[in-house]
C-alpha positions in Angstrom: -16.2 44.1 3.1 -13.2 41.5 3.7 -13.5 39.4 6.9 -10.4 39.6 9.1 -9.8 35.8 9.6 -8.0 35.1 12.9 -6.0 32.9 10.6 -3.2 31.5 13.9 -6.8 30.3 15.4 -7.9 28.5 11.9 -4.5 26.8 11.5 -4.4 25.9 14.9 -7.7 23.8 15.1 -7.1 22.5 11.6 -3.7 21.0 12.7 -5.5 19.4 15.8 -7.7 17.8 13.1 -4.9 16.8 11.1 -3.4 14.8 13.5 -6.2 12.3 12.7 -3.8 12.2 9.1 -0.8 11.9 11.2 -2.1 9.0 12.8 -3.5 7.0 9.9 -0.3 7.3 7.8 1.6 6.2 11.1 -0.4 3.4 12.0 -0.8 2.4 8.6 3.1 2.0 7.9 4.3 0.8 11.2 3.2 -2.8 10.2 5.9 -2.8 7.4 8.6 -2.4 9.9 7.0 -4.9 12.8 6.4 -7.2 9.8 9.3 -10.0 9.7 9.5 -10.0 13.6 5.8 -10.5 14.7 5.6 -13.3 12.0 8.6 -14.9 14.1 7.1 -14.5 17.5 3.8 -15.7 16.8 4.9 -18.6 14.2 3.1 -17.3 11.3 4.4 -19.4 8.2 1.6 -19.6 5.9 0.4 -17.2 3.1 -2.9 -17.2 4.5 -1.8 -16.2 8.0 0.9 -13.7 6.9 -1.5 -12.3 4.3 -4.3 -11.7 7.1 -2.0 -10.1 9.6 -1.0 -7.6 7.3 -4.7 -6.9 5.7 -6.7 -7.4 8.7 -6.8 -3.7 9.3 -8.5 -2.9 6.1 -11.8 -4.6 7.9 -11.6 -2.1 10.7 -10.6 0.6 8.3 -14.2 -0.1 6.1 -16.2 -0.7 9.1 -14.7 2.6 10.9 -15.3 4.8 7.6 -19.1 3.2 7.4 -20.3 4.2 10.9 -18.6 7.2 11.5 -20.7 9.0 9.3 -23.8 8.5 10.7 -22.4 8.9 14.3 -20.7 12.2 13.4 -24.0 13.6 12.1 -25.6 12.6 15.4 -23.3 13.3 17.8 -21.0 15.9 16.3 -17.3 15.8 15.0 -15.6 16.9 18.1 -17.1 14.1 19.8 -15.8 11.2 17.4 -12.4 13.1 16.9 -11.9 12.4 20.5 -13.2 8.6 20.2 -10.8 8.5 17.3 -7.8 9.5 19.3 -8.7 7.1 22.2 -9.1 4.2 20.0 -5.4 5.1 18.3 -3.9 5.0 21.8 -5.4 1.9 23.3 -5.3 -0.4 20.2 -1.8 0.6 19.8 -0.8 -0.4 23.1 -2.7 -3.6 23.1 -1.4 -4.6 19.4 1.8 -4.2 20.8 1.6 -6.4 24.1 -1.0 -8.9 22.2 -0.4 -12.4 23.7 -1.4 -14.2 21.0 -2.1 -14.2 17.1 -5.7 -13.8 17.9 -5.5 -11.0 19.8 -3.2 -9.5 17.5 -5.9 -9.5 15.1 -8.6 -8.3 17.2 -6.7 -4.9 18.1 -5.3 -4.5 14.6 -8.8 -4.4 13.3 -9.4 -2.2 15.8 -6.7 0.2 14.9 -8.0 0.2 11.3 -11.4 1.3 12.6 -9.5 4.5 14.0 -7.8 4.9 10.7 -11.4 4.7 9.0 -12.6 7.2 11.6 -9.7 9.6 10.9 -10.0 9.1 7.4 -13.6 10.6 7.3 -13.5 13.1 10.3 -10.2 15.0 9.7 -11.0 16.4 6.2 -14.5 17.1 7.0 -13.8 19.1 10.2 -11.2 21.2 8.4 -13.2 21.9 5.5 -16.1 22.7 7.8 -14.2 25.4 10.0 -11.9 26.7 7.2 -12.5 30.1 5.3 -13.2 29.4 1.5 -10.2 31.1 0.2 -7.9 28.6 2.6 -9.9 25.5 2.2 -8.1 23.5 -0.1 -5.0 24.2 1.4 -6.2 23.3 4.7 -7.8 20.1 3.8 -4.7 19.5 1.8 -2.6 19.7 5.2 -4.4 16.5 6.2 -2.9 14.7 3.3 0.8 16.1 4.4 0.0 15.1 7.6 -0.6 11.5 6.6 2.9 11.4 4.5 4.6 13.3 7.5 3.1 10.2 9.5 4.4 7.4 7.1 7.8 8.8 7.2 7.5 9.2 11.2 6.5 5.4 11.2 9.5 4.3 9.2 11.9 6.5 11.0 10.6 4.8 14.5 11.0 1.5 13.0 14.3 1.9 11.9 15.3 3.6 15.2 14.2 0.8 17.2 14.9 -2.1 15.0 18.7 -1.0 14.2 20.0 2.3 16.1 18.1 1.7 19.9 20.9 1.0 22.8 20.0 -2.2 24.1 20.9 -2.5 27.7 22.7 -5.4 28.9 22.7 -7.0 25.3 25.9 -7.2 22.9 25.5 -5.1 19.8 26.0 -8.5 17.9 23.4 -9.0 15.2 22.0 -12.2 16.1 21.3 -10.8 19.6 19.9 -7.5 18.2 17.5 -9.7 16.1 16.1 -12.3 19.0 15.4 -9.1 20.8 13.4 -7.5 17.9 11.4 -10.6 17.6 10.9 -10.7 21.4 10.3 -6.9 22.0 11.3 -4.7 19.4 8.2 -5.1 17.1 6.2 -4.5 20.2 7.4 -1.1 20.9 7.1 -0.1 17.1 3.4 -0.5 17.6 3.4 1.1 21.2 4.8 4.2 20.2 1.5 5.4 17.8 0.3 6.0 21.6 2.4 8.9 21.9 1.0 11.0 18.8 -2.1 9.8 20.0 -1.9 11.5 23.3 -1.2 14.7 21.9 -4.1 14.4 19.3 -6.3 13.5 22.2 -5.4 16.7 24.1 -6.1 18.8 21.2 -9.2 17.2 20.3 -10.4 18.1 23.6 -10.1 21.7 23.4 -11.2 22.0 19.7 -14.7 23.8 19.0 -17.4 21.3 17.4 -18.1 22.5 13.7 -20.2 25.4 13.5 -22.0 23.8 10.5 -23.0 20.8 12.5 -24.0 23.2 15.4 -26.5 24.8 13.4 -27.8 21.8 11.5 -28.5 20.5 15.2 -30.2 23.7 16.4 -27.5 25.1 18.3 -27.2 28.6 16.4 -25.5 30.9 18.9 -22.8 28.4 20.0 -22.1 28.4 16.2 -22.3 31.9 16.1 -19.7 32.1 18.8 -17.5 29.8 16.8 -17.4 31.5 13.3 -17.0 35.0 15.2 -13.9 33.8 16.7 -12.8 32.5 13.1 -13.7 35.7 11.5 -15.4 38.3 13.3 -18.6 39.4 14.0 -19.7 40.2 10.5 -18.3 36.9 9.1 -20.2 35.0 11.7 -23.4 36.9 11.4 -23.4 36.2 7.2 -21.9 32.6 7.4 -24.7 31.4 10.2 -27.0 32.9 8.1 -25.9 31.3 5.0 -25.5 28.0 6.7 -28.9 28.4 8.5 -30.4 28.8 4.8 -29.3 25.9 3.0 -30.2 23.7 6.3 -33.4 25.3 6.1 -34.2 24.7 2.3 -33.1 21.0 2.8 -34.9 19.9 5.7 -38.1 22.0 5.5 -39.8 23.5 8.6 -39.0 22.2 12.2 -36.1 22.0 14.2 -33.5 20.3 12.4 -32.3 18.9 15.5 -35.4 16.3 14.9 -34.5 15.2 12.0 -30.9 13.6 12.3 -30.0 10.1 12.3 -31.4 7.9 9.7 -33.0 10.9 7.7 -29.2 11.8 6.4 -29.0 8.4 5.0 -32.1 8.3 3.7 -31.5 11.7 1.9 -28.6 10.1 -0.2 -31.0 8.4 -2.3 -32.6 11.5 -3.0 -31.8 12.6 -6.8 -30.7 15.8 -6.0 -28.1 14.2 -3.8 -27.3 10.9 -5.4 -25.6 12.0 -8.2 -23.1 14.0 -6.3 -22.3 11.1 -3.7 -21.7 8.9 -7.0 -19.2 11.2 -8.2 -17.5 11.3 -4.6 -17.3 7.6 -4.4 -16.0 7.7 -8.2 -13.4 10.2 -7.4 -12.2 7.6 -4.2 -12.2 4.6 -6.1 -9.9 6.5 -8.7 -7.4 7.8 -6.2 -6.9 3.9 -5.7 -7.4 2.3 -9.0 -4.9 4.8 -10.4 -2.3 2.1 -9.2 0.0 4.2 -6.9 -0.8 2.1 -3.5 1.0 -0.8 -5.8 3.6 0.9 -6.1 3.8 1.7 -2.1 2.9 -1.5 -1.3 4.8 -3.7 -3.5 7.8 -1.5 -3.9 10.3 -4.2 -2.9 9.1 -6.6 -5.6 8.7 -3.8 -8.5 12.2 -2.5 -7.9 13.4 -6.2 -7.4 11.7 -6.9 -10.7 13.7 -4.0 -12.2 16.9 -5.6 -11.1 18.5 -3.7 -7.9 19.3 -5.5 -5.0 18.1 -5.2 -1.4 20.3 -2.3 -0.7 19.6 -0.2 -3.6 15.8 -1.3 -3.1 16.1 0.2 0.4 17.4 3.3 -0.7 14.6 3.8 -3.4 11.9 3.2 -1.2 13.4 6.4 0.8 13.5 8.2 -2.6 9.7 7.3 -3.3 9.2 8.8 0.5 10.8 12.1 -0.3 9.2 12.6 -3.6 6.0 12.0 -1.9 6.2 14.5 0.8 8.1 17.2 -1.8 5.0 16.9 -4.2 2.4 17.1 -1.4 4.0 20.4 -0.1 3.7 21.6 -3.4 0.2 20.5 -3.9 -0.8 22.7 -0.5 1.0 25.7 -2.1 -1.0 25.8 -5.5 -4.3 24.1 -4.4 -6.2 27.2 -4.0 -4.6 29.1 -6.7 -4.9 26.4 -9.6 -8.2 25.1 -8.5 -8.9 21.7 -8.2 -10.3 20.1 -11.2 -7.2 21.4 -13.1 -4.9 19.5 -10.7 -7.1 16.1 -10.8 -7.0 16.7 -14.7 -3.1 17.0 -15.0 -2.7 14.4 -12.6 -4.4 11.9 -14.2 -3.0 12.4 -17.7 0.6 12.5 -16.1 0.2 9.2 -14.0 -1.6 7.6 -16.9 1.4 8.5 -19.4 3.9 7.7 -16.7 2.3 4.5 -16.1 2.4 3.7 -20.1 6.2 4.6 -19.9 6.7 1.9 -17.0 4.9 -0.9 -18.4 7.1 -0.4 -21.8 10.4 -0.3 -19.9 9.2 -3.5 -18.2 8.2 -5.1 -21.8 10.9 -4.1 -23.4 13.2 -5.8 -20.6 15.1 -2.7 -19.4 16.0 -2.3 -15.9 17.4 0.3 -13.0 17.3 3.8 -13.8 14.4 3.9 -16.2 12.2 2.6 -14.0 12.8 4.5 -11.2 12.5 7.4 -13.3 9.0 6.4 -14.2 8.2 5.2 -10.9 8.9 8.6 -9.4 7.1 10.5 -12.3 4.0 8.4 -11.1 4.2 9.3 -7.7 5.2 13.0 -7.6 2.3 13.5 -10.1 0.2 11.3 -7.6 1.1 13.4 -4.4 0.3 16.5 -6.4 -2.9 15.8 -7.5 -4.8 12.7 -6.6 -3.6 12.1 -2.9 -4.8 15.5 -1.6 -7.2 16.8 -4.2 -9.4 13.9 -3.9 -9.4 14.4 -0.1 -10.3 18.1 -0.6 -12.8 17.4 -3.4 -14.8 14.6 -0.8 -14.5 17.2 2.2 -16.4 20.0 -0.2 -19.0 18.7 -2.5 -21.7 17.6 -0.3 -24.5 19.3 1.3 -24.4 20.2 5.0 -27.2 18.1 6.5 -25.9 15.0 4.6 -21.8 15.8 4.8 -21.5 13.4 7.5 -23.1 9.9 6.3 -22.4 11.2 2.6 -18.3 11.4 3.4 -18.6 7.9 5.2 -20.1 6.5 1.5 -17.3 7.9 -0.2 -14.3 7.0 2.3 -16.0 3.7 2.5 -15.7 3.0 -1.1 -11.6 4.2 -1.1 -11.1 1.5 1.6 -12.8 -1.2 -0.6 -11.3 -0.2 -3.6 -8.1 -0.1 -1.9 -8.5 -3.5 -0.9 -9.2 -4.6 -4.1 -6.1 -2.9 -5.3 -4.1 -4.2 -2.9 -5.7 -8.1 -3.3 -5.4 -8.2 -7.2 -1.9 -6.4 -7.8 0.0 -9.8 -7.0 -2.7 -11.9 -9.0 -2.5 -9.2 -12.4 1.4 -9.6 -12.0 1.2 -13.5 -12.3 -1.5 -13.7 -15.0 -0.8 -10.8 -17.0 2.6 -9.8 -16.2 3.8 -6.5 -14.5 3.7 -4.3 -18.2 0.2 -5.2 -18.6 -0.8 -4.5 -14.9 0.7 -1.0 -15.2 -0.9 -0.6 -18.4 -4.5 -1.7 -17.3 -3.6 1.3 -14.5 -2.9 3.7 -17.3 -6.3 3.2 -18.5 -7.7 3.6 -15.4 -6.0 6.8 -15.1 -7.2 8.1 -18.5 -10.9 7.0 -18.2 -10.4 9.0 -14.8 -9.6 12.2 -16.8 -12.4 11.5 -19.1 -14.9 11.4 -15.9 -13.2 14.5 -14.1 -13.7 16.6 -17.4 -17.3 15.5 -17.8 -18.4 15.5 -14.1 -16.3 17.3 -11.2 -16.9 20.9 -10.7 -14.2 23.3 -9.6 -14.6 24.2 -6.1 -11.9 26.7 -5.8 -12.8 29.9 -3.8 -16.5 28.8 -3.3 -18.2 28.6 0.1 -19.8 25.3 1.3 -22.9 26.9 1.2 -22.3 28.3 -2.5 -21.3 24.7 -3.6 -24.4 23.3 -2.3 -26.5 25.8 -3.8 -25.3 24.7 -7.5 -25.7 20.8 -6.5 -27.2 19.4 -9.6 -25.3 21.8 -11.8 -22.2 20.4 -12.1 -22.1 21.4 -15.7 -22.9 25.0 -14.8 -19.9 25.1 -12.4 -17.6 22.9 -14.9 -18.2 25.7 -17.5 -17.2 28.6 -15.0 -14.0 27.0 -14.4 
């Protein structure tokens, strides 16, 4: 008998968790609009200080993702969601009103830690509460909220810097510029506190993950949550499946006595290690596909193609729009087409687009061809690697070690992001922008081969079914 799912409830708690993704995108991008103003406010003039101001949050991202896995396996997903919301709210205000550059860096790193926590927690929580047939779509919603957060930050920055009425200040450009240096950038960061408080209110009322409850020996609480998701019959069957996989992993004895360092040690078990390496490889592939170089260095890329500043800003708006549109398409198709098919198509399409983009630069082409090939890369990424990597990372790990394993994969993602961001200008200066994109293309084609050989199709399978097939990825691949 097919369960009658309480879809309103499932979507509500999933959207609350996805608020972490919105704050991730918002807090990550808000610095772009504030950059020219806080640099003047703090008197930053050296390349080292400017680079550190804009990249220090990555240190927090890595730290947040590293510690979250162990903490959420010990204390639960819900408590960590609450903690990340508090950290988002507090760090945004304290960053905005920092009295010195040192304090700015400290609180920016704290904000990065909140991003690292949210990037680990939100997709994992959604995967653990979602019915199998909706799991891909619901986890992909987390990527949609990241994209919405990015656009929201760009809009808020524009409103504060350009449109906000300034009481007692003339509309002269010089006066507005001075206000932005003194106060405008501070409100850009402070504005993050508003959605953070909404996230906090929601995190306080969502239920704990039923899978974590069973792992920690709270079966009756888990059954009540599952019953609210899909009814009594669904709760009984799902709770039995979860308990069976947990019992098989951990052996006899209460599960609550085997948390903590046990989960981390279990990652080295041969039966788990292989799938953890798959998750790490997918995380690195998402970053080294090169798309975030387009996001982070859009101005330089389009300037190299001969665009003026007005055209550059308009092109950046187009890239954001393409990102949003294709993310919506991904949400619509991920549970029908499947994860593996989208990843294969994405790797191929991004690789070909990068080849053509590099060829355009090598041939000295400017303007429209560069824009078209860039948008093709972005569209393919938003349809595939951007959302589907998060879906797979949230799905493929065993219940008992999911928190620690997701933490490892997300930490690898942030490390790869830092290397990509740091390396782009060096590659551009040493081998040229054309060869840089050809390198990204080669990585995408290698990623295609890896996905085809090692990544299972997870569409329509419960987390427990996937867990039972761990170590038999070849069988899952054949089934797809």
